[in-house]
Backbone as CSV, one residue per row, in Angstrom:
resi,resn,N_x,N_y,N_z,CA_x,CA_y,CA_z,C_x,C_y,C_z
1,UNK,124.333,85.380,94.930,124.023,86.164,95.727,124.468,87.773,95.346
2,UNK,125.766,87.871,94.958,126.438,89.069,94.392,125.396,89.505,93.166
3,UNK,124.961,88.406,92.440,124.250,88.938,91.291,122.841,89.591,91.577
4,UNK,122.270,89.009,92.604,121.068,89.719,93.174,121.172,90.753,94.014
5,UNK,122.374,91.007,94.700,122.678,92.106,95.151,122.810,93.420,94.107
6,UNK,123.475,93.053,93.211,123.543,94.231,92.128,122.799,94.620,91.363
7,UNK,121.511,93.747,90.865,120.605,93.968,89.963,119.535,94.753,91.049
8,UNK,119.331,94.474,92.465,118.708,94.952,93.090,119.006,96.434,93.253
9,UNK,120.211,96.928,93.506,120.672,97.992,93.480,120.538,98.829,92.269
10,UNK,120.602,98.268,91.254,120.181,98.793,89.777,118.725,99.079,89.767
11,UNK,118.176,98.406,90.282,116.753,98.477,90.417,116.292,99.730,91.093
12,UNK,116.812,99.625,92.220,116.514,100.877,93.079,116.765,102.286,92.717
13,UNK,117.813,102.236,92.253,118.533,103.384,91.579,117.893,103.924,90.350
14,UNK,117.311,103.139,89.591,116.381,103.366,88.438,115.167,103.769,89.131
15,UNK,114.380,103.357,89.872,113.069,103.768,90.643,113.175,105.188,91.193
16,UNK,114.441,105.589,91.912,114.636,106.506,92.495,114.804,107.676,91.513
17,UNK,115.661,107.568,90.361,115.692,108.434,89.271,114.285,108.827,88.674
18,UNK,113.687,107.711,88.623,112.190,107.983,87.862,111.317,108.856,88.789
19,UNK,111.493,108.621,89.909,110.573,109.460,90.961,111.058,110.623,91.236
20,UNK,112.376,110.914,90.992,112.868,112.163,91.226,112.734,113.301,90.099
21,UNK,112.949,112.638,89.109,112.570,113.303,87.649,111.116,113.590,87.491
22,UNK,110.321,112.780,87.914,108.883,113.119,87.793,108.255,114.196,88.530
23,UNK,108.904,114.491,89.836,108.705,115.412,90.635,109.203,116.680,90.095
24,UNK,110.644,116.781,89.882,111.464,117.915,89.396,111.075,118.593,88.214
25,UNK,110.466,117.670,87.079,109.794,118.154,85.941,108.767,119.063,86.287
26,UNK,108.331,119.085,87.244,106.974,119.834,87.308,107.426,121.248,87.729
27,UNK,108.698,121.313,88.043,109.243,122.977,88.314,110.233,123.506,87.213
28,UNK,109.654,124.446,86.447,110.650,125.146,85.615,111.822,125.773,86.363
29,UNK,112.828,126.180,85.831,114.086,126.786,86.375,113.568,128.372,86.424
30,UNK,113.979,128.962,87.285,113.647,130.416,87.755,114.703,131.189,87.078
31,UNK,114.640,132.600,86.994,115.699,133.619,86.703,115.892,133.663,85.354
32,UNK,117.175,134.079,85.117,117.193,134.507,83.684,118.748,134.310,83.095
33,UNK,119.193,134.049,82.063,120.432,134.090,81.859,120.433,134.625,80.063
34,UNK,121.411,135.643,80.125,121.757,136.330,79.040,120.200,136.916,78.302
35,UNK,119.366,137.221,79.416,118.476,137.879,79.013,117.085,136.807,78.766
36,UNK,117.406,135.743,78.742,116.628,134.512,78.357,115.954,133.900,79.844
37,UNK,114.821,133.716,79.993,113.943,133.620,80.817,114.007,131.856,81.030
38,UNK,114.769,131.606,82.073,114.995,130.033,81.965,113.645,129.218,82.218
39,UNK,112.679,129.797,82.805,111.543,129.023,82.952,110.826,128.626,81.535
40,UNK,111.206,129.467,80.436,110.754,129.150,79.347,111.676,128.300,78.598
41,UNK,112.628,127.521,79.146,113.693,126.968,78.237,113.568,125.481,79.109
42,UNK,113.740,125.162,80.421,113.995,124.282,80.937,113.158,123.897,82.465
43,UNK,113.211,122.571,82.862,112.643,122.308,83.908,113.814,121.709,84.617
44,UNK,113.629,121.447,86.153,114.607,120.795,86.829,114.932,119.306,86.466
45,UNK,113.749,118.586,86.021,113.929,117.230,85.607,115.016,116.897,84.591
46,UNK,115.286,117.976,83.954,116.256,117.475,82.808,117.821,117.192,83.270
47,UNK,117.918,117.709,84.732,119.199,117.064,85.109,119.356,115.699,85.946
48,UNK,118.110,115.424,86.079,118.307,114.140,86.853,117.897,112.964,85.930
49,UNK,117.049,113.184,85.083,116.611,111.745,84.418,117.741,111.269,83.522
50,UNK,118.948,111.831,83.050,119.704,111.437,82.158,120.759,110.259,82.820
51,UNK,120.664,110.330,84.032,121.435,109.466,84.897,120.898,107.965,84.943
52,UNK,119.598,107.830,84.353,118.912,106.609,84.280,119.604,105.785,82.944
53,UNK,119.989,106.481,82.045,120.795,105.713,80.952,122.197,105.451,81.350
54,UNK,122.735,106.088,82.525,123.935,105.367,83.275,123.635,104.200,83.977
55,UNK,122.698,103.994,84.368,122.412,102.932,85.118,121.992,101.748,84.347
56,UNK,121.063,102.121,83.221,120.860,100.931,82.404,122.104,100.528,81.510
57,UNK,123.030,101.278,81.209,124.218,100.873,80.377,125.234,100.117,81.186
58,UNK,125.173,100.398,82.573,126.131,99.645,83.405,125.517,98.155,83.631
59,UNK,124.107,98.461,83.765,123.725,96.842,83.981,123.718,96.268,82.620
60,UNK,123.408,96.708,81.336,123.600,96.153,80.115,125.162,95.385,80.070
61,UNK,126.200,96.233,80.403,127.480,95.807,80.393,127.945,94.654,81.036
62,UNK,127.481,94.892,82.562,127.769,93.742,83.432,126.971,92.545,83.164
63,UNK,125.617,92.654,82.751,124.768,91.269,83.017,123.931,91.023,81.501
64,UNK,124.272,92.032,80.622,123.540,91.537,79.352,122.285,92.381,79.191
65,UNK,121.496,92.313,77.912,120.588,93.099,77.697,119.283,92.597,78.383
66,UNK,119.131,91.200,78.643,117.937,90.579,79.219,117.800,90.935,80.690
67,UNK,118.806,91.026,81.306,118.847,91.503,82.826,118.583,92.708,82.857
68,UNK,119.315,93.583,81.774,118.775,95.260,81.735,117.494,95.357,81.741
69,UNK,116.997,94.427,80.798,115.381,94.990,80.738,114.565,94.740,81.768
70,UNK,114.980,93.704,82.659,114.364,93.255,83.920,114.566,94.549,84.780
71,UNK,115.819,95.181,84.762,115.812,96.279,85.793,115.203,97.361,85.353
72,UNK,114.902,97.588,84.140,114.195,98.819,83.669,112.872,98.527,84.102
73,UNK,112.346,97.411,83.849,110.869,96.996,84.206,110.588,97.317,85.575
74,UNK,111.462,96.638,86.524,111.522,96.894,88.015,111.106,98.484,88.244
75,UNK,112.398,99.081,87.481,112.340,100.716,87.805,111.072,101.402,87.294
76,UNK,110.667,100.733,86.190,109.450,101.614,85.631,108.189,101.077,86.562
77,UNK,107.947,100.013,87.111,106.929,99.614,87.938,106.981,100.350,89.246
78,UNK,108.239,100.483,89.887,108.250,101.073,91.076,108.243,102.506,90.856
79,UNK,109.010,102.947,90.033,109.060,104.480,89.799,107.710,104.990,89.523
80,UNK,106.762,104.451,88.617,105.500,105.032,88.067,104.602,104.775,89.333
81,UNK,104.608,103.682,90.114,103.836,103.565,91.093,103.938,104.843,92.272
82,UNK,105.132,105.050,92.603,105.429,106.011,93.702,105.132,107.176,92.883
83,UNK,105.535,107.494,91.398,105.259,108.787,91.024,103.645,109.236,91.000
84,UNK,102.965,108.374,91.266,101.474,108.817,91.189,101.215,109.715,92.577
85,UNK,102.053,109.434,93.357,102.130,110.165,94.776,102.609,111.414,94.775
86,UNK,103.758,111.471,94.357,104.443,112.463,94.079,104.292,113.664,92.871
87,UNK,103.525,113.198,91.888,103.463,114.092,90.697,102.007,113.841,90.066
88,UNK,101.520,114.542,89.445,100.091,114.571,88.674,100.426,112.981,87.961
89,UNK,99.054,112.719,87.819,98.814,111.451,87.197,99.613,111.331,85.660
90,UNK,98.947,112.483,85.220,99.281,112.571,83.664,100.927,112.500,83.466
91,UNK,101.693,113.274,84.403,102.999,113.405,84.588,103.386,111.680,84.541
92,UNK,103.051,111.097,85.606,103.394,109.636,85.596,103.207,108.828,84.628
93,UNK,101.929,108.936,83.829,101.715,108.325,82.729,102.610,108.523,81.739
94,UNK,102.832,109.810,81.434,103.998,110.315,80.455,105.136,109.773,80.737
95,UNK,105.658,110.085,81.838,106.980,109.571,81.963,107.274,108.153,81.982
96,UNK,106.062,107.336,82.426,106.355,105.825,82.570,106.395,105.434,81.155
97,UNK,105.654,105.980,80.127,105.529,105.377,78.819,106.930,105.971,78.060
98,UNK,107.254,107.120,78.246,108.422,107.743,77.371,109.751,106.792,78.034
99,UNK,109.762,106.656,79.310,110.801,106.106,79.964,111.037,104.590,79.547
100,UNK,109.982,103.826,79.358,110.179,102.494,78.978,110.561,102.336,77.443
101,UNK,110.037,103.191,76.514,110.282,103.185,75.269,111.737,103.436,75.187
102,UNK,112.212,104.752,75.772,113.475,105.343,75.689,114.628,104.299,76.290
103,UNK,114.305,103.666,77.356,115.277,102.673,78.107,115.623,101.423,77.148
104,UNK,114.259,101.092,76.789,114.580,99.576,75.769,115.097,100.005,74.676
105,UNK,115.135,101.162,74.075,115.743,101.463,72.758,117.257,101.658,73.080
106,UNK,117.413,102.073,74.306,118.887,102.247,74.544,119.565,101.090,74.755
107,UNK,118.895,99.979,75.425,119.345,98.723,75.401,119.651,98.008,74.033
108,UNK,118.704,98.220,73.419,118.927,97.596,72.134,120.150,98.175,71.180
109,UNK,120.178,99.514,71.228,121.548,100.237,70.538,122.608,99.667,71.233
110,UNK,122.716,99.945,72.390,123.938,99.491,73.252,124.360,98.384,72.991
111,UNK,123.473,97.202,73.089,123.779,95.863,72.424,124.660,95.673,71.246
112,UNK,123.789,96.572,70.083,124.416,96.321,68.831,125.953,96.886,68.811
113,UNK,126.277,97.926,69.582,127.394,98.336,69.462,128.377,98.193,70.636
114,UNK,128.190,97.194,71.377,129.069,96.939,72.658,130.413,96.394,72.208
115,UNK,130.591,95.980,71.150,131.851,95.514,70.798,132.809,96.381,70.154
116,UNK,132.265,97.481,70.133,133.122,98.657,69.201,133.603,99.412,70.429
117,UNK,134.408,100.952,69.967,135.226,101.524,70.983,134.241,101.678,72.377
118,UNK,134.868,101.621,73.507,133.917,101.610,74.718,132.974,102.844,74.731
119,UNK,133.076,103.600,74.324,132.220,105.143,74.565,131.019,105.035,73.391
120,UNK,131.208,104.140,72.245,130.280,104.561,71.233,128.892,103.727,71.724
121,UNK,128.983,102.710,72.455,127.584,102.054,72.971,126.706,102.906,73.760
122,UNK,127.552,103.522,74.838,126.524,104.209,75.907,126.360,105.588,75.462
123,UNK,127.249,106.020,74.552,126.690,107.570,73.908,125.683,107.196,72.971
124,UNK,125.676,106.363,72.011,124.606,106.209,71.013,123.426,105.794,71.407
125,UNK,123.422,105.011,72.650,122.188,104.424,73.351,121.582,105.563,74.007
126,UNK,122.199,106.430,74.627,121.622,107.423,75.310,120.970,108.678,74.462
127,UNK,121.944,108.961,73.473,121.170,109.716,72.374,120.012,109.460,71.663
128,UNK,120.117,108.437,71.213,118.837,107.783,70.624,117.536,107.467,71.642
129,UNK,117.957,106.980,72.806,116.927,106.937,73.844,116.539,108.232,74.399
130,UNK,117.379,109.135,74.670,117.119,110.410,75.027,115.997,111.268,74.029
131,UNK,116.407,111.054,72.716,115.578,111.608,71.520,114.126,111.229,71.880
132,UNK,113.973,109.746,72.023,112.551,109.196,71.856,111.875,109.740,73.104
133,UNK,112.677,109.457,74.405,111.876,109.782,75.745,111.462,111.045,75.774
134,UNK,112.420,112.121,75.094,111.851,113.632,75.312,110.650,113.756,74.209
135,UNK,110.527,113.353,72.990,109.514,113.593,72.289,108.142,112.950,72.945
136,UNK,108.176,111.538,73.449,107.088,111.200,74.185,106.658,111.771,75.437
137,UNK,107.632,112.067,76.124,107.108,112.633,77.603,106.635,113.804,77.585
138,UNK,107.320,114.748,76.716,106.568,116.351,76.794,105.399,116.413,75.666
139,UNK,105.355,115.521,74.802,103.937,115.250,74.020,102.842,115.084,74.853
140,UNK,103.068,113.821,75.447,102.274,113.182,76.427,101.702,113.949,77.582
141,UNK,102.746,114.868,78.292,102.335,115.476,79.638,101.951,116.579,79.413
142,UNK,102.179,117.409,78.200,101.848,118.806,78.039,100.906,119.213,76.926
143,UNK,101.070,118.258,75.692,100.057,118.539,74.516,98.785,118.678,74.439
144,UNK,98.115,119.533,74.475,96.666,119.717,74.753,96.086,118.385,73.971
145,UNK,96.426,117.957,72.770,95.792,116.875,72.162,95.534,115.693,73.048
146,UNK,96.623,115.492,74.046,96.575,114.467,75.031,95.918,114.755,76.515
147,UNK,94.961,115.558,76.310,94.398,116.225,77.619,93.542,114.962,78.203
148,UNK,93.181,113.904,77.441,92.587,113.029,77.775,93.163,112.223,78.961
149,UNK,94.629,112.636,79.090,95.389,111.861,80.302,95.017,112.738,81.539
150,UNK,94.691,114.020,81.212,94.743,114.923,82.564,94.655,116.272,82.177
151,UNK,94.304,117.254,82.955,94.406,118.550,82.527,95.395,119.381,82.029
152,UNK,95.256,120.131,81.213,96.690,120.862,80.737,97.108,122.004,81.885
153,UNK,98.295,121.941,81.636,99.025,123.067,82.581,99.195,124.114,81.836
154,UNK,98.346,125.221,82.365,98.248,126.615,81.779,99.613,127.158,81.184
155,UNK,100.765,127.196,82.094,102.016,127.758,81.998,102.454,126.860,80.803
156,UNK,102.231,125.676,80.685,103.078,124.983,79.753,102.748,125.237,78.278
157,UNK,101.401,125.328,78.093,100.923,125.421,76.633,100.637,127.026,76.347
158,UNK,101.124,128.036,77.297,101.178,129.345,76.809,102.237,129.412,75.763
159,UNK,101.891,130.421,74.735,102.914,130.552,73.636,103.704,131.536,74.318
160,UNK,105.027,131.235,73.778,106.310,132.228,73.994,107.227,131.981,73.105
161,UNK,108.198,132.925,72.757,109.522,132.842,71.964,110.125,131.250,72.204
162,UNK,110.359,130.550,70.938,111.090,129.197,70.957,112.339,129.615,71.728
163,UNK,112.686,128.711,72.711,113.931,128.657,73.311,114.060,129.987,73.940
164,UNK,112.890,130.876,74.379,112.993,131.831,74.935,113.761,133.471,74.093
165,UNK,114.277,132.828,73.062,115.011,133.947,72.018,114.613,134.118,70.761
166,UNK,114.054,133.107,70.256,113.597,133.113,68.657,112.504,133.894,68.517
167,UNK,112.435,134.671,67.181,111.358,135.518,66.816,109.938,134.725,66.635
168,UNK,110.027,133.235,66.382,108.837,132.487,66.290,108.398,131.969,67.656
169,UNK,106.935,132.065,67.797,106.518,131.642,69.182,105.784,130.140,68.904
170,UNK,105.985,129.646,69.986,105.407,128.156,70.185,104.952,127.864,71.579
171,UNK,104.193,126.955,71.872,103.792,126.315,73.132,105.296,126.456,73.978
172,UNK,104.949,126.851,75.235,106.370,126.636,76.059,106.796,125.244,76.075
173,UNK,105.796,124.266,76.273,106.418,122.997,76.330,107.311,122.346,75.350
174,UNK,107.140,122.941,74.265,108.033,122.704,72.924,109.430,123.137,73.184
175,UNK,109.627,124.588,73.692,110.909,125.043,74.364,111.177,124.009,75.333
176,UNK,110.620,123.736,76.321,111.008,122.866,77.334,111.770,121.524,76.745
177,UNK,110.801,120.966,75.638,111.508,119.858,75.328,112.754,119.781,74.433
178,UNK,112.992,121.235,73.640,114.093,121.248,73.084,115.202,121.383,74.183
179,UNK,114.838,122.316,75.181,116.014,122.487,76.205,116.274,121.049,76.931
180,UNK,115.319,120.495,77.224,115.498,119.271,77.849,116.497,118.165,76.939
181,UNK,116.222,118.109,76.017,116.905,117.315,75.091,118.343,117.837,74.907
182,UNK,118.653,118.913,74.914,120.108,119.612,74.842,120.699,119.245,75.903
183,UNK,120.057,119.486,77.368,120.809,119.075,78.464,121.052,117.630,78.638
184,UNK,120.020,116.951,78.227,120.389,115.465,78.298,121.315,114.869,77.385
185,UNK,121.558,115.550,75.952,122.880,115.319,75.520,124.033,115.715,75.979
186,UNK,124.097,116.743,76.695,125.271,117.260,77.625,125.565,116.242,78.735
187,UNK,124.516,115.960,79.544,124.872,114.975,80.420,125.051,113.642,79.890
188,UNK,124.594,113.430,79.173,124.843,112.142,78.613,126.287,111.779,78.026
189,UNK,126.958,113.075,77.527,128.406,113.097,77.369,129.275,113.035,78.698
190,UNK,128.582,113.762,79.604,129.199,113.831,80.932,129.295,112.486,81.525
191,UNK,128.261,111.661,81.210,128.009,110.483,81.995,129.042,109.415,81.637
192,UNK,129.625,109.879,80.302,130.586,108.671,79.940,131.786,108.798,80.765
193,UNK,132.137,109.547,81.641,133.130,109.798,82.664,133.082,108.703,83.722
194,UNK,132.055,108.644,84.334,131.575,107.642,85.313,131.460,106.409,84.689
195,UNK,130.891,106.376,83.607,130.711,104.873,82.926,132.026,104.345,82.917
196,UNK,133.278,105.464,82.035,134.530,104.915,81.836,135.400,104.436,82.966
197,UNK,135.178,105.038,84.242,135.673,104.869,85.365,135.091,103.551,86.196
198,UNK,133.887,103.293,85.761,133.201,101.957,86.482,133.396,101.030,85.968
199,UNK,133.827,100.973,84.485,134.121,99.820,83.455,135.018,99.044,84.131
200,UNK,136.128,99.492,84.921,137.287,98.879,85.554,136.850,98.050,86.914
201,UNK,135.638,98.431,87.347,134.985,97.756,88.476,134.063,96.819,88.330
202,UNK,133.208,97.311,87.522,131.870,96.514,87.044,131.933,95.862,85.837
203,UNK,132.772,94.667,85.853,133.116,93.757,84.919,131.991,93.108,84.274
204,UNK,132.066,92.671,82.910,130.794,91.764,82.731,131.054,90.404,83.296
205,UNK,130.148,89.775,83.984,129.720,88.651,84.423,129.498,87.310,83.813
206,UNK,130.160,86.404,84.072,129.977,85.032,83.130,128.394,84.829,82.963
207,UNK,127.693,84.174,81.696,126.408,83.737,81.708,125.908,83.017,82.895
208,UNK,126.694,82.195,83.173,126.167,81.267,84.320,125.907,82.022,85.655
209,UNK,126.535,83.009,85.965,126.404,83.667,87.065,125.358,84.704,86.807
210,UNK,125.154,85.456,85.598,124.215,86.099,85.161,122.815,85.539,85.238
211,UNK,122.779,84.467,85.128,121.168,83.849,85.037,120.796,83.141,86.549
212,UNK,121.869,83.317,87.380,121.717,83.022,88.832,121.156,81.456,89.057
């Protein structure tokens, strides 16, 4: 019963994060910082999505990679299905694809490093997973070559200085990808704090209990 309760909570959290991120990624930040237009650099989704890696890593630590993959799959199905109601279909497709590949890679890296120093597995998993997730998501969601998935977003494909400050121009979505990855890396490091704190509460469960 406790096993089902925990995994259900993890799956619901994962779905909520996917839905929220799919919604917020449609909104670039407003205003400027040190003369840089934040809308050329980041979307709000960059701040919510990295929490998914914390959920995956806690599930993996407590129940192992097999259960973590089930939670990811559950979050993927529910999150993408709901996202079709809260975001454009192309965004939902791109997010679902990137989410699945990024999270499964995170689980694989975490599992290889789980016996190392406590912070190495979650940090390495989130960094590798975030890189793949970012590359897949922004390419599928905004690159004109993937217009078969849905109409292009004019603001995203307009050319602007890379990261809003460089002399070289590129489609705005590329700067979003770079900014998004930078935020994911920072948030991934910050997420080590709640991960470390919850380690003492959410201890690994015996295999017999984990298989219910």
